[in-house]
C-alpha positions as CSV (number, residue, x, y, z in Angstrom):
1,X,0.0,0.0,0.0
2,X,1.3,3.5,-0.9
3,X,2.7,5.4,2.0
4,X,0.7,8.4,3.3
5,X,2.4,11.2,5.2
6,X,1.7,11.9,8.9
7,X,3.4,14.8,10.6
8,X,3.9,18.6,10.6
9,X,4.5,20.5,7.4
10,X,6.1,23.9,7.0
11,X,5.3,25.7,3.7
12,X,7.9,28.4,3.0
13,X,6.3,31.1,0.8
14,X,2.6,31.9,1.0
15,X,2.0,33.1,-2.5
16,X,-0.2,31.8,-5.3
17,X,1.1,28.2,-4.9
18,X,2.3,28.0,-1.3
19,X,-0.9,29.2,0.4
20,X,-3.2,26.9,-1.6
21,X,-0.9,24.0,-0.9
22,X,-0.9,24.8,2.8
23,X,-4.7,24.9,2.7
24,X,-5.0,21.6,0.8
25,X,-2.9,19.9,3.5
26,X,-4.5,21.7,6.5
27,X,-8.1,21.0,5.5
28,X,-7.3,17.3,5.4
29,X,-6.0,17.2,8.9
30,X,-2.3,18.0,8.6
31,X,-0.8,20.5,10.9
32,X,0.7,23.3,8.7
33,X,2.9,26.3,9.5
34,X,3.0,28.8,6.7
35,X,6.1,30.9,6.5
36,X,6.5,34.2,4.6
37,X,8.8,37.2,4.7
38,X,5.9,39.6,4.1
39,X,4.5,40.5,7.5
40,X,1.2,41.7,6.0
41,X,0.7,38.3,4.4
42,X,1.4,36.5,7.7
43,X,-1.0,38.8,9.5
44,X,-3.7,38.3,6.9
45,X,-3.4,34.5,6.9
46,X,-3.3,34.5,10.7
47,X,-6.7,36.3,10.7
48,X,-8.0,33.7,8.3
49,X,-7.9,36.0,5.3
50,X,-6.4,35.7,1.8
51,X,-4.0,38.4,0.5
52,X,-5.0,37.8,-3.2
53,X,-8.0,36.8,-5.2
54,X,-8.5,33.1,-5.9
55,X,-11.9,31.3,-5.9
56,X,-12.6,29.0,-3.0
57,X,-9.2,29.8,-1.3
58,X,-10.7,32.3,1.2
59,X,-13.1,29.6,2.5
60,X,-10.2,27.1,2.8
61,X,-7.9,29.6,4.7
62,X,-10.7,30.7,7.1
63,X,-11.7,27.1,7.8
64,X,-8.1,25.8,8.3
65,X,-7.2,28.7,10.6
66,X,-10.4,28.3,12.7
67,X,-9.7,24.6,13.1
68,X,-6.3,25.3,14.3
69,X,-4.6,23.4,11.5
70,X,-3.0,26.4,9.8
71,X,-0.8,29.0,11.4
72,X,1.5,31.7,9.8
73,X,4.8,33.1,10.9
74,X,7.9,34.9,9.5
75,X,10.3,32.3,11.0
76,X,10.8,28.7,9.7
77,X,9.8,26.3,12.5
78,X,10.8,22.7,13.1
79,X,8.7,20.3,11.0
80,X,8.6,16.8,9.6
81,X,8.5,18.2,6.0
82,X,9.3,21.5,4.4
83,X,7.8,22.7,1.1
84,X,9.6,25.5,-0.6
85,X,7.3,27.6,-2.8
86,X,9.2,30.9,-3.2
87,X,9.7,33.0,-6.4
88,X,12.4,32.0,-9.0
89,X,12.7,35.1,-11.3
90,X,15.3,35.2,-14.1
91,X,18.4,37.3,-14.3
92,X,19.3,39.7,-17.2
93,X,21.1,36.8,-18.9
94,X,17.9,34.6,-18.6
95,X,19.5,32.3,-16.0
96,X,17.4,31.5,-13.0
97,X,17.8,33.7,-9.9
98,X,17.8,31.2,-7.0
99,X,18.4,33.7,-4.3
100,X,15.0,33.0,-2.6
101,X,15.5,29.3,-2.8
102,X,18.9,29.5,-1.2
103,X,17.5,31.8,1.5
104,X,14.8,29.2,2.3
105,X,17.3,26.4,2.4
106,X,19.5,28.4,4.8
107,X,16.4,28.8,7.2
108,X,15.5,25.2,6.9
109,X,19.0,23.7,7.5
110,X,19.2,24.5,11.3
111,X,15.8,22.9,11.8
112,X,16.8,19.4,10.6
113,X,17.2,16.6,13.1
114,X,16.9,13.6,10.8
115,X,14.1,12.0,8.7
116,X,12.7,15.3,7.3
117,X,11.5,15.7,3.7
118,X,12.4,18.8,1.8
119,X,10.4,19.5,-1.3
120,X,11.1,22.2,-3.8
121,X,7.9,23.4,-5.6
122,X,9.4,26.5,-7.1
123,X,9.9,26.2,-10.8
124,X,13.6,25.7,-11.4
125,X,16.1,24.7,-14.1
126,X,17.4,21.1,-14.1
127,X,19.9,20.5,-11.3
128,X,18.4,22.9,-8.8
129,X,16.9,20.2,-6.5
130,X,20.2,18.4,-6.3
131,X,21.7,21.8,-5.6
132,X,19.3,22.1,-2.7
133,X,20.7,18.8,-1.4
134,X,24.3,20.1,-1.9
135,X,23.5,23.4,-0.1
136,X,22.1,21.4,2.9
137,X,25.2,19.2,2.9
138,X,27.3,22.4,3.2
139,X,25.2,23.9,5.9
140,X,24.7,20.6,7.8
141,X,27.9,18.5,7.3
142,X,26.8,16.4,10.4
143,X,23.9,14.9,8.4
144,X,24.1,12.5,5.5
145,X,22.7,14.1,2.3
146,X,20.8,12.0,-0.2
147,X,23.0,12.9,-3.2
148,X,26.1,11.5,-1.3
149,X,24.6,8.2,0.0
150,X,23.6,5.0,-1.6
151,X,22.0,3.9,1.7
152,X,19.6,5.7,3.9
153,X,20.2,9.5,4.1
154,X,19.4,11.7,7.1
155,X,16.9,13.7,5.1
156,X,15.1,13.5,1.7
157,X,15.1,16.0,-1.1
158,X,12.6,16.1,-4.0
159,X,11.0,18.4,-6.6
160,X,7.2,18.6,-7.2
161,X,6.3,21.3,-9.7
162,X,2.8,22.8,-9.7
163,X,0.8,23.1,-12.9
164,X,-2.4,24.7,-11.7
165,X,-4.4,27.4,-13.5
166,X,-5.0,30.7,-11.6
167,X,-8.8,31.0,-11.1
168,X,-9.0,27.2,-10.7
169,X,-6.1,26.5,-8.3
170,X,-8.1,24.8,-5.5
171,X,-9.8,22.5,-8.0
172,X,-6.8,21.6,-10.1
173,X,-4.5,21.2,-7.1
174,X,-6.7,18.3,-6.0
175,X,-7.6,16.8,-9.4
176,X,-4.4,17.2,-11.5
177,X,-1.8,14.5,-11.8
178,X,1.5,15.3,-10.0
179,X,5.1,14.7,-11.1
180,X,7.4,14.0,-8.1
181,X,11.1,13.8,-8.8
182,X,13.6,12.8,-6.1
183,X,17.3,13.1,-5.7
184,X,16.9,9.3,-5.1
185,X,13.9,7.0,-5.7
186,X,13.3,6.9,-1.9
187,X,13.3,10.7,-1.8
188,X,10.5,10.7,-4.5
189,X,8.5,8.1,-2.6
190,X,8.7,10.0,0.7
191,X,7.7,13.3,-1.1
192,X,4.8,11.5,-2.8
193,X,3.4,10.5,0.5
194,X,2.7,14.1,1.3
195,X,0.8,14.8,-1.9
196,X,-1.3,11.6,-1.4
197,X,-2.9,13.4,1.6
198,X,-5.0,15.5,-0.8
199,X,-4.2,14.6,-4.4
200,X,-6.9,12.7,-6.4
201,X,-4.7,12.6,-9.5
202,X,-2.1,10.1,-10.4
203,X,1.3,10.7,-8.8
204,X,4.2,10.0,-11.2
205,X,7.6,9.3,-9.8
206,X,10.8,10.2,-11.6
207,X,14.2,11.8,-10.9
208,X,14.5,15.4,-9.8
209,X,16.1,16.8,-13.0
210,X,13.4,15.2,-15.2
211,X,10.7,16.6,-13.0
212,X,12.3,20.1,-13.2
213,X,12.6,19.9,-17.0
214,X,9.1,18.6,-17.5
215,X,7.6,21.7,-15.9
216,X,9.7,24.0,-18.1
217,X,8.8,22.0,-21.2
218,X,5.1,22.2,-20.4
219,X,5.2,26.0,-20.3
220,X,7.6,26.3,-23.2
221,X,5.2,24.2,-25.3
222,X,2.4,26.6,-24.6
223,X,4.6,29.6,-25.2
224,X,5.6,28.4,-28.6
225,X,2.0,27.8,-29.6
226,X,0.9,31.2,-28.3
227,X,3.8,32.8,-30.2
228,X,2.6,31.2,-33.4
229,X,-0.8,32.8,-32.9
230,X,0.7,36.2,-32.0
231,X,3.0,36.1,-35.1
232,X,-0.1,35.3,-37.2
233,X,-1.8,38.4,-35.7
234,X,1.1,40.6,-36.8
235,X,1.2,39.1,-40.3
236,X,-2.6,39.5,-40.6
237,X,-2.4,43.1,-39.5
238,X,0.2,43.8,-42.1
239,X,-1.9,42.1,-44.8
240,X,-5.1,43.8,-43.6
241,X,-6.7,40.5,-42.7
242,X,-8.9,39.6,-39.7
243,X,-6.7,37.2,-37.7
244,X,-9.6,35.8,-35.8
245,X,-11.4,34.9,-39.0
246,X,-8.2,33.3,-40.4
247,X,-7.7,31.2,-37.3
248,X,-11.4,30.2,-37.2
249,X,-11.2,28.9,-40.7
250,X,-7.9,27.2,-40.3
251,X,-9.1,25.4,-37.1
252,X,-11.8,23.6,-39.2
253,X,-9.0,21.3,-40.2
254,X,-9.3,18.2,-38.1
255,X,-5.7,18.2,-37.0
256,X,-5.2,22.0,-36.5
257,X,-5.9,23.8,-33.3
258,X,-4.4,27.3,-33.4
259,X,-4.6,29.3,-30.2
260,X,-6.0,32.8,-30.0
261,X,-3.6,35.7,-30.1
262,X,-3.4,38.4,-27.5
263,X,-1.4,41.4,-26.4
264,X,1.5,39.2,-25.1
265,X,2.1,36.6,-22.5
266,X,2.1,37.2,-18.7
267,X,2.1,35.4,-15.4
268,X,5.0,33.9,-13.5
269,X,5.0,30.6,-15.5
270,X,4.7,30.9,-19.3
271,X,6.4,34.3,-19.4
272,X,9.3,33.1,-17.3
273,X,9.9,29.3,-17.5
274,X,11.0,29.0,-21.1
275,X,13.9,31.4,-20.4
276,X,15.3,28.8,-17.9
277,X,15.6,26.3,-20.8
278,X,17.3,29.0,-22.9
279,X,19.6,29.8,-20.0
280,X,20.5,26.1,-19.5
281,X,21.1,25.4,-23.2
282,X,21.4,28.6,-25.1
283,X,22.9,27.3,-28.3
284,X,20.2,24.6,-28.9
285,X,17.0,26.4,-27.7
286,X,16.5,28.5,-30.9
287,X,12.8,27.9,-31.3
288,X,12.0,28.5,-27.7
289,X,14.1,31.7,-27.6
290,X,12.4,33.0,-30.7
291,X,8.9,32.3,-29.3
292,X,9.8,34.2,-26.1
293,X,11.1,37.1,-28.2
294,X,7.9,37.2,-30.2
295,X,5.7,37.2,-27.1
296,X,7.9,39.7,-25.3
297,X,7.7,42.0,-28.3
298,X,3.9,41.9,-28.7
299,X,3.1,44.4,-25.9
300,X,5.5,47.0,-27.4
301,X,3.8,46.5,-30.8
302,X,0.3,47.0,-29.3
303,X,1.5,50.2,-27.4
304,X,2.9,51.6,-30.7
305,X,-0.4,50.9,-32.5
306,X,-2.3,52.8,-29.8
307,X,0.1,55.7,-29.9
308,X,-0.4,55.9,-33.7
309,X,-4.2,56.0,-33.3
310,X,-4.0,59.0,-31.0
311,X,-2.6,61.1,-33.8
312,X,-6.1,61.4,-35.2
313,X,-7.1,63.6,-32.2
314,X,-6.0,66.9,-30.8
315,X,-6.5,65.9,-27.1
316,X,-7.6,62.3,-27.0
317,X,-8.6,60.2,-24.1
318,X,-7.7,56.5,-24.1
319,X,-9.5,53.8,-22.0
320,X,-7.3,50.8,-21.3
321,X,-9.5,47.8,-20.2
322,X,-7.6,45.5,-17.9
323,X,-4.2,45.3,-16.2
324,X,-4.1,41.6,-15.1
325,X,-2.1,39.1,-17.0
326,X,-5.2,37.0,-17.7
327,X,-9.0,37.1,-17.3
328,X,-10.8,37.2,-14.0
329,X,-7.8,37.4,-11.7
330,X,-6.0,40.2,-9.9
331,X,-2.5,38.9,-10.7
332,X,-0.4,41.5,-12.4
333,X,2.9,39.5,-12.5
334,X,4.7,39.9,-15.9
335,X,1.4,41.3,-17.3
336,X,1.6,42.4,-20.9
337,X,-1.3,44.8,-20.2
338,X,0.7,46.6,-17.6
339,X,3.7,46.9,-20.0
340,X,1.4,48.3,-22.7
341,X,0.0,51.0,-20.4
342,X,3.5,51.9,-19.2
343,X,4.8,52.2,-22.9
344,X,1.9,54.4,-23.9
345,X,2.3,56.7,-20.9
346,X,6.1,56.9,-21.5
347,X,5.6,57.8,-25.1
348,X,2.8,60.3,-24.4
349,X,3.3,61.6,-20.8
350,X,0.4,64.2,-21.2
351,X,-2.1,61.7,-22.6
352,X,-5.3,61.3,-20.7
353,X,-5.4,57.5,-19.9
354,X,-8.4,55.9,-18.1
355,X,-7.7,52.4,-16.7
356,X,-10.5,50.0,-15.9
357,X,-9.4,47.0,-13.8
358,X,-12.3,45.6,-11.7
359,X,-9.9,43.3,-9.6
360,X,-7.8,46.1,-8.1
361,X,-8.6,49.2,-6.1
362,X,-5.5,51.2,-6.7
363,X,-2.9,51.5,-9.5
364,X,0.3,49.5,-9.2
365,X,3.4,51.2,-8.1
366,X,4.8,51.5,-11.7
367,X,1.8,53.6,-12.8
368,X,1.4,55.8,-9.7
369,X,2.6,59.4,-9.8
370,X,1.8,59.7,-13.5
371,X,-0.5,62.8,-13.9
372,X,-2.3,61.5,-17.0
373,X,-3.5,58.2,-15.5
374,X,-6.5,57.4,-13.4
375,X,-8.3,54.3,-12.3
376,X,-12.0,54.3,-13.2
377,X,-15.1,52.0,-13.4
378,X,-15.2,50.5,-16.8
379,X,-18.4,52.2,-18.0
380,X,-17.1,55.6,-17.0
381,X,-13.8,55.0,-18.7
382,X,-15.4,54.0,-21.9
383,X,-17.9,56.9,-21.9
384,X,-15.0,59.4,-21.4
385,X,-12.8,57.8,-24.1
386,X,-12.1,58.4,-27.7
387,X,-10.1,55.2,-28.1
388,X,-10.9,52.0,-26.2
389,X,-8.2,49.4,-25.9
390,X,-9.2,45.9,-24.7
391,X,-6.1,44.3,-23.0
392,X,-7.8,41.6,-20.8
393,X,-10.8,39.5,-21.6
394,X,-12.5,39.8,-18.1
395,X,-16.1,38.5,-18.1
396,X,-17.0,41.9,-16.8
397,X,-15.8,43.4,-20.1
398,X,-17.4,40.7,-22.3
399,X,-20.8,41.5,-20.8
400,X,-20.8,45.2,-21.8
401,X,-23.2,46.4,-24.4
402,X,-21.7,47.1,-27.8
403,X,-23.8,50.3,-28.0
404,X,-21.3,51.9,-25.6
405,X,-18.6,51.8,-28.2
406,X,-20.5,53.7,-30.9
407,X,-18.4,56.5,-32.4
408,X,-15.2,55.3,-30.7
409,X,-12.0,53.7,-32.1
410,X,-11.8,50.2,-30.6
411,X,-8.5,48.3,-30.5
412,X,-9.5,44.8,-29.3
413,X,-6.4,42.7,-28.6
414,X,-8.4,39.8,-27.3
415,X,-11.1,39.6,-29.9
416,X,-14.0,39.7,-27.4
417,X,-16.0,42.3,-29.4
418,X,-15.7,41.0,-33.0
């Protein structure tokens, strides 16, 4: 019978992956201590509140805290298992910045006594999980590390990437298959026992580096396909064709399924992870690099098109609908919409720009202090505008009456008002 974990879990990093993971474990009876460097996040979770928007997560946090199964702190406690879910941004040369992972390891190392499981959930290039084992060996030379022992180590290190969709995290965390890669096979088995607490999907065991690469490949695959759609949109625009109609017709082929284009690619996964492959093997990842460059360029193209449209007016007002990186979330990480608004404001500092984003109540730091920008309800923003730019396909925008757009120039990067 498959082993199922019993014990205390510390989740280091209470962001979009760490907090839902903590809740999934806590609501199934596991004692969980959530750790985060952000005191506001710790205080919010301690009150049973969620510091960001995610359906069903608020109920889970409130319930877990009220049951006494979930606590939050800024210090890593002693535990039987540690899950590292901290950011892994990329450096200017597209290599992974593992600063946060290293910091988490340095906090975990003094808490080890023997028998603990350390799981890296943060998306990382191949070799990072074994690197965690090596860091722990440096910090705790009194303990036997799994990468140095063919026998039984004093602790177990594994990688388990997350592949949930924002807006459906609490559902997919339970139902999706999981890939668990260990520094050794026994490491993978011990880590899998933790996910069996809540996972209804199949748990696939492999080595750590393969698990790391699999997550990067998943997102690079999606990035390449999005880049194809975005490049088609640029070509269609140049040829004065409706890209949505072209894709619709092409997709009638039984073996063709072209994705829909947009203003770029955002979020902390698809917009970031392919660069880790490029950084790991720069000479051979030509297609992946090109796809990233296409998707990274698209926001600048959109901004330039908007700036060009303003030349028809003496003192135009532009309404930009949406700042989030995708529909129906408040997540602005790597958002192409945010890049577009910044580009427009940089190009035309005096331009009157109205921003409608129903999931936030104040402008992000990068847009604050710009005199021409203001956050407005969507109907007011449209009514005041000469040019309406759709940057995010929120349901709230889809539901708007087309009659509001009469007499206005509409630049719909999402195709919701065709």
